[in-house]
N, C-alpha and C positions, 0 to 999 in steps of 0.2 A: 578460463571458463566464462562463457557468455551469460550475462544477467540482464534480463529485460526489465526496464523500469517503465511500467505502463501508466500513462497519465489518465486518471479516471475522468470520464465524460469527454465531451468534445466541444469545439468552438460554438456549434449551433445548439448544443444541449448541455449547458454548463453545470448542471447539478445544483447543489445547495448554494444559497446566497445569503450573505450577511450585510444588510443595508447600512449598519453603523460603520463598518469598515469598507463598504462598497467592494466587497471581495466575493468572488464566486469560487466554488470548489475547483472548477477547471483551471482558472487563472492561478490559484494557490498551488495546485498540483504541477502546473507547468514550471513555475518558479522553483518548487521543491525538487522536481526531477532534474532540472538543470544544475542545481546545487549538488545533488547526489552524484550526478554524472561527472562534474568537475572534481569532486573529492576522490572518485575512483578512476579517473582518466589515466593516471600514471601508475596504477597498481600493476605489479608484474604478472599476476595470474587472472585478474578479473577484467573482462571486457564488457563494460556497461553499454547498453543501447536503450535510448529513449524511444518508446513506441506510443504513437497517438492513435486513437480510435476515430473513425469517421462516422457520421450519422448514418450514411449508407455505404457499405452493407451492414453496419451496426456490429453487434456483439459476435455474430457468427463470422463476419469478415475479420474481426480482430483475432478470433481464435485461429482461423486459417492463416492469417499473417504470422502469428506467433509460431504456429506449428510448422509451416512450410517455408517461410522466408527468413524469419529471425532465428528460429531454432535454438533458444537458450536452454540452459540447464535449470535455471531458477527464474521465476517471474514474481516481481513485486508490483502489485497493482495499488496505486495511490488513490485514496478516496478520503472524504471527510463525512462525518455523520451529521444528520439534521433531523429535527422533530418539531412538531407544532408547539410542544411544551418547552419553553426556554430553560427549564430546570433539568431536562434530560442531559446526562453527562456520562463520560467515561470513554475508555479505549476498547476497541474491539478489533481483533485480527481473525479473519475468516479463512478457513481451509476446507478442502473436500473431505467430507466426513469419513470416507473409507481409506484415506491415505495417511498412514502412520507417520511417514516421513514429512509430509506437508504439515501435519499437526506439530511435529517437533520444530519445524521452521517457524510456524506461526507463534509458538510459545517463545522462541528466541526474539522475534520482533515485538511481541507484546511486552516482554520483560524490558527491552530497551526503551520502548515508547512510554510505558507507564512510569518507568524509572525517571525519565526526563521530565515528563509533563505532570507527574504526581496526580494522575487521573485514576479513577476507579477502573478496575479490571472488570468490564461488563460480562466477560465470559465466566468469571468466578474462579478464584484460587489459581490463577495462572494457567488455566486450561482454555486455550484458544477455541473459538467456536467452530465446530464442524457444521457444514451446511450441505444440503442435498441440492439436486439440480433445480428444484422449484423455488428455492430460497434466493434472496438477492445475492448476486455474484455467483450463484451456483453453476451457471452454464460455463463461464470461463474457468472456474475452479475444477469442474468436472472434465471438460473436453480439451484442455491444453495438455500437451504431452510432457511438459516440464513440471517440476514441482512449483506450486503456485500459492501465494498468499495474497489476500486482499486486506489492506490495512486502513482502518478508520481511527486515527489517533485521538480525535476529539470531536465534539459537536460544534460545528460552525454556528448553530442556532443558539448556543449557550453563551451569553455575554462574557462570563468569566473564562470559560475554556477558549473562546474565540480570541480573546485578548492574549492569553498565554500562548496559544498556537501561533498567532501573528508575530508575537515577540520572538518565539523560538525559530520561526522562519527568518525573520530579520537578522537575528544574531548568529544564525547558522547552526544552532544546537540541534534543531530537528533533523536537518540533513545529516549531521554527524551521527545522531542516534540511528538513523536508517543505514548509514554507511557501516557503522560498527556491527549492526545486525546482519547486513549482507556479508561482511567479512567473516563473522562467526559462522554463518550458514555455509559459506564456501569451505571453511576449515572443517566443519562437520562433515560435509560431503566428501572431502578428501580423505578423512579418517575412516569413512564407512566403505571405501572401495575395496 
């Protein structure tokens, strides 16, 4: 089963940035995507593919690329959260609000990520956040043909969470949490056929 690992943001628009660690959301996600891909490369039934977004044609081009070129069964979009208040914290996994299956996948990812990072579940009581087309990430979540989740495991703008997130990237535990969530999601898909 093909799983697309989408790197959030792009080289020219790198998303959130933490000056203390001189780390951008994009560069963090590139490293994370490569680790996840390496962990899944020899899996007998999962075919991971890293997908990058370009500034032009942007989000619509990314959706076309996913739908017509990559054609995965599951899409995991890697992001980090950020806010002007450095105390903002927690994990959030977004899904299309009308997709029950995507919500179930989002809850799997949220459980694995909050379990590893010991972050607050921003969606509340292990209920991943459903979004509409107008919300952040909504266009990709709505218009991709595969089941899709958008993961924001921590706030890059929060010094405590950023340190924990950087450490979990360095020691490989974050990529392992994602890999475990992908494997569980694929098993779930196989059981629901």
